[in-house]
C-alpha positions in Angstrom: 147.0 44.8 -20.2 143.8 42.9 -21.2 144.1 43.9 -25.1 146.8 43.9 -27.6 146.3 46.5 -30.3 148.7 46.6 -33.2 148.4 49.2 -36.3 148.1 48.0 -39.8 147.4 48.6 -43.7 144.4 47.0 -45.5 146.0 44.7 -48.3 142.8 43.0 -50.0 139.5 42.6 -49.5 138.5 38.9 -48.6 134.6 39.5 -48.5 132.6 42.4 -48.1 128.6 42.8 -47.9 126.7 46.3 -46.5 127.3 44.8 -42.6 130.7 43.3 -42.6 134.2 42.9 -44.6 136.6 40.4 -43.6 140.0 41.8 -44.9 143.6 40.8 -45.1 145.5 43.6 -42.9 149.7 43.6 -43.1 151.2 43.7 -39.8 155.1 44.3 -39.3 155.1 41.9 -43.0 152.7 39.3 -41.6 148.9 38.8 -43.5 146.6 38.7 -40.8 142.7 38.1 -41.5 140.9 40.5 -39.9 137.0 42.0 -39.3 135.3 45.0 -40.0 132.2 45.5 -38.7 130.8 48.4 -41.0 127.9 49.8 -38.8 130.6 50.2 -36.2 133.8 51.5 -38.2 132.5 52.4 -41.3 133.7 51.1 -44.8 137.1 49.6 -45.2 139.1 49.4 -48.6 142.4 48.4 -49.6 145.3 51.0 -48.1 143.6 51.8 -45.3 145.7 52.3 -42.1 143.6 50.8 -39.4 144.1 49.9 -35.5 143.0 46.4 -34.8 142.3 44.2 -31.7 145.2 41.4 -32.1 144.4 39.8 -28.5 142.7 36.5 -29.9 144.5 36.0 -32.8 147.7 36.4 -30.8 146.4 33.7 -28.4 145.2 31.5 -31.6 141.9 31.3 -30.1 139.3 29.1 -32.2 135.9 30.8 -33.8 137.7 33.8 -32.6 140.9 33.7 -34.5 140.6 37.2 -36.0 142.0 40.8 -35.5 139.1 43.3 -35.6 139.0 46.7 -36.3 139.0 49.2 -34.0 139.2 52.6 -35.7 140.3 53.4 -39.5 142.3 56.2 -40.0 141.6 56.6 -43.4 137.7 57.3 -43.0 138.3 59.6 -40.0 137.6 59.8 -36.1 134.3 61.3 -35.7 131.2 59.7 -36.5 127.5 60.3 -35.8 124.3 58.0 -34.5 120.6 58.2 -35.3 118.2 59.3 -33.0 116.2 56.6 -32.4 116.9 54.3 -29.5 118.6 55.1 -26.2 119.4 51.6 -24.9 123.4 50.9 -24.3 125.0 47.6 -24.9 128.4 46.7 -24.3 127.7 49.7 -21.4 130.2 51.7 -19.7 133.1 50.2 -22.3 134.7 52.3 -24.7 132.9 50.3 -27.1 129.3 50.9 -26.0 126.7 51.3 -28.8 123.3 52.8 -29.0 120.3 50.4 -29.7 116.5 50.5 -30.8 115.4 47.7 -28.4 111.6 46.2 -29.1 110.1 47.0 -25.7 111.1 51.2 -26.1 110.2 51.6 -29.5 106.3 53.2 -29.4 103.3 52.2 -31.4 102.1 49.4 -32.7 105.5 47.4 -31.0 104.9 48.6 -27.6 100.9 47.7 -28.0 101.7 44.3 -28.3 104.1 43.7 -25.6 101.9 45.2 -23.4 99.0 42.8 -24.6 101.1 40.1 -24.4 99.7 36.8 -22.0 102.0 34.1 -22.4 103.8 32.1 -25.2 100.9 30.0 -25.7 102.7 26.6 -25.6 105.1 27.9 -28.5 108.2 25.5 -28.9 111.4 27.0 -27.8 114.4 25.0 -29.1 117.3 25.7 -26.5 120.5 24.6 -28.0 124.2 25.2 -26.4 126.6 25.5 -29.4 125.6 28.0 -32.2 126.5 25.1 -34.4 123.1 23.6 -33.7 121.3 26.6 -35.5 121.8 25.2 -39.1 121.0 21.8 -38.8 117.8 22.1 -36.8 116.3 25.5 -38.8 116.9 23.6 -42.0 115.4 20.6 -40.5 112.5 22.8 -39.3 111.8 24.3 -43.0 112.1 21.4 -45.2 109.3 19.5 -42.9 107.1 22.9 -42.9 108.0 25.2 -45.7 105.8 27.9 -44.6 107.0 27.8 -41.1 108.2 30.9 -39.5 111.3 30.8 -37.3 113.1 33.0 -34.7 116.3 32.9 -33.7 117.6 34.0 -30.3 120.8 35.2 -29.9 122.2 35.3 -26.6 125.2 37.2 -25.4 127.3 33.9 -24.1 129.5 33.8 -27.0 130.0 35.9 -29.8 128.5 39.7 -29.5 127.7 40.8 -33.0 125.2 38.8 -35.0 126.9 39.9 -38.3 130.2 37.2 -37.3 128.2 34.3 -37.9 128.1 32.6 -41.6 125.4 30.4 -40.5 123.2 33.2 -39.9 124.2 35.0 -43.0 123.3 32.2 -44.9 120.1 31.3 -43.5 118.2 34.6 -43.5 119.4 34.8 -47.2 117.9 31.5 -48.2 114.9 32.7 -46.1 115.4 30.0 -43.6 114.8 32.1 -40.6 112.3 34.9 -40.5 114.1 36.9 -38.0 116.9 37.5 -35.9 117.0 38.5 -31.9 119.6 39.8 -30.1 119.3 39.7 -26.5 121.7 40.7 -23.6 125.0 42.4 -25.0 124.5 40.5 -28.5 123.5 42.9 -31.2 123.0 43.5 -34.5 119.7 41.4 -35.0 116.8 42.3 -37.0 115.0 42.9 -33.5 117.4 44.3 -30.3 116.0 43.0 -26.6 117.2 43.4 -23.2 116.8 40.0 -22.0 115.7 36.7 -22.9 112.1 37.5 -21.7 112.0 40.5 -24.0 113.5 38.3 -26.8 110.8 35.7 -26.5 107.8 38.2 -26.2 109.4 39.8 -29.0 109.2 36.5 -31.1 105.7 35.3 -30.5 103.6 38.8 -29.4 104.8 41.3 -31.7 106.4 38.5 -34.4 104.0 35.9 -34.2 106.7 33.4 -35.1 105.7 29.8 -34.9 108.8 28.6 -33.0 111.8 30.0 -31.8 115.9 28.3 -31.6 117.7 29.7 -29.0 121.7 29.8 -28.8 124.6 31.7 -27.9 126.8 33.2 -30.9 129.8 31.2 -32.2 132.7 31.0 -29.6 131.4 29.0 -26.2 133.5 29.5 -23.0 134.6 26.7 -21.5 137.4 26.1 -18.5 137.1 21.7 -18.0 135.4 22.8 -14.5 131.8 22.1 -13.8 130.4 25.2 -13.7 132.7 27.7 -15.6 131.0 27.4 -18.7 128.7 30.0 -20.7 126.4 27.1 -21.5 125.1 27.4 -18.2 122.9 30.1 -19.5 120.7 27.2 -20.8 119.3 26.3 -17.4 118.1 30.0 -17.2 116.6 29.6 -20.3 114.2 27.1 -19.7 112.9 28.5 -16.5 112.4 31.9 -18.4 110.5 29.5 -21.2 108.2 28.2 -18.5 107.6 31.1 -16.8 106.4 32.6 -20.1 104.1 29.6 -20.7 106.0 28.4 -23.6 107.0 24.6 -24.3 110.7 24.1 -23.8 112.7 21.5 -26.3 116.4 21.0 -24.9 119.0 19.6 -27.3 121.8 17.9 -25.6 124.9 18.0 -26.8 126.0 14.1 -27.5 129.3 13.3 -29.3 131.1 10.3 -29.4 133.6 11.5 -31.7 134.7 14.1 -29.2 137.4 11.8 -27.3 137.4 14.3 -24.3 136.0 12.1 -21.5 133.6 15.2 -20.5 132.3 15.6 -23.4 132.1 11.9 -24.8 128.4 10.8 -24.9 126.2 13.4 -23.3 128.5 16.3 -22.5 129.0 17.3 -18.9 127.5 20.3 -19.9 124.2 19.2 -20.8 124.6 17.2 -17.3 124.9 19.6 -15.4 122.4 22.0 -16.9 119.6 19.3 -16.5 120.4 18.0 -13.1 121.3 21.2 -11.0 120.7 24.4 -13.0 117.7 24.3 -14.3 114.6 24.7 -12.0 112.0 23.5 -13.8 111.1 20.4 -16.7 112.3 20.6 -20.3 111.4 18.1 -23.0 114.8 17.0 -23.5 115.1 15.3 -27.2 117.0 12.2 -27.6 118.3 10.6 -31.4 118.0 6.4 -31.5 121.5 5.2 -31.9 122.7 1.6 -32.4 122.4 -0.3 -28.8 125.7 0.0 -27.7 125.6 3.7 -27.9 122.5 4.1 -26.5 123.6 2.1 -23.5 126.0 4.6 -22.7 123.5 7.3 -23.0 121.2 5.8 -20.2 124.0 5.4 -17.8 124.5 8.8 -18.2 121.0 9.8 -18.0 120.5 7.6 -14.8 123.6 8.5 -13.0 122.7 12.1 -13.7 118.9 11.3 -12.3 117.5 13.9 -15.2 114.4 11.7 -15.4 113.4 12.7 -12.2 113.0 16.5 -13.1 112.8 16.1 -17.3 110.5 14.4 -20.1 112.6 12.8 -22.0 111.7 12.1 -25.5 113.5 9.4 -28.1 113.2 10.4 -31.7 114.0 8.4 -34.7 114.3 10.4 -38.1 116.4 10.7 -41.2 115.7 14.2 -42.9 119.2 16.1 -42.1 121.2 14.8 -45.1 117.6 15.6 -47.2 117.4 19.3 -45.3 120.6 20.1 -45.8 120.7 19.1 -49.7 117.9 20.6 -50.7 118.7 24.1 -48.7 122.7 23.8 -50.3 124.0 24.3 -46.5 127.0 22.6 -44.7 126.7 21.5 -41.0 130.0 21.5 -39.0 130.8 21.6 -35.1 134.2 21.8 -33.7 135.6 21.0 -37.1 134.0 18.4 -37.6 131.2 17.2 -40.3 128.4 15.6 -40.1 130.1 11.7 -41.2 132.5 12.5 -38.6 130.4 13.6 -35.7 126.9 11.7 -36.8 125.4 11.8 -33.2 125.8 15.3 -32.7 123.7 16.2 -35.7 121.1 13.4 -35.4 120.4 14.9 -31.8 119.8 18.3 -33.6 118.0 16.6 -36.2 115.8 14.7 -33.2 115.0 18.0 -31.7 113.5 19.7 -35.1 111.4 16.7 -35.9 109.5 16.4 -32.3 109.4 19.9 -32.5 107.5 19.7 -35.8 105.3 17.1 -34.6 104.3 19.5 -31.5 103.6 22.4 -33.9 101.1 20.2 -35.2 99.2 19.3 -32.1 
């Protein structure tokens, strides 16, 4: 079996809004934190009897360490859908859902999509980790308050956008103008079939000034050269260039991660830029102290990144101001800004460079 299913009773509600609930359920006398997606399994309350997918919690996975409600006995076993849309996500699984994708809508949406010519040099910031989203978006909004930012979430990590606390906060605070979920990711303001569809929607339909593209929480990595879900970034760079946009690549940099393959520039970034992408991107680096810059340069030269890509080195000090202004915290892999400052300085640099690209 590939899925571990258990039956339990809802003990109490930890968090709840119209789209998601985080609850504690009792399974054989043990409290287990569980997520209920309201649009999939309905409303939930204390005392409900539920069946949950217990797999990730059992395996003690990082950001996926929750149970997930599969069915709530207390709300009945049947449900209905509305009539709009016929595109399936999670298709050919017992959990397939119906979505109303942007490119199947009639009227003004379809007219704008059919009339799309290009991204017209729009900057599209490409990041590997979901934890890059919040610092990049906050810096952009701080630099230009009326900027219209689209967030495009791909399907290489978490699939329901409602799982992301960062997205919820950025939307509530007006930092993100819209969210687009593409591929099998779902739950965004706009549903898209693929990354091309999503980029066309961001620029051609929603008239956004800039887009940020990352997967949802929960990157997959095996420690091997090609066995990681962030490999999609190479394809995304090529998509942006095909649509005549400006790809701004955010390298994954850390001197706090002691794993050799992720120290300095992550081997993920080096593989994507040297082997996976077929076209050029603007790769933005922060300016660090001399010893760390020397280490980065040695990695850059070893991977021969400059042969294909345009490297930008940016100095900026807006991150703390931006996060303080929006009362937002940032962390990656359980580390905060002071613990992993180079990671966040890279996000800051990507936002700063993109802001000046907007002004050109």
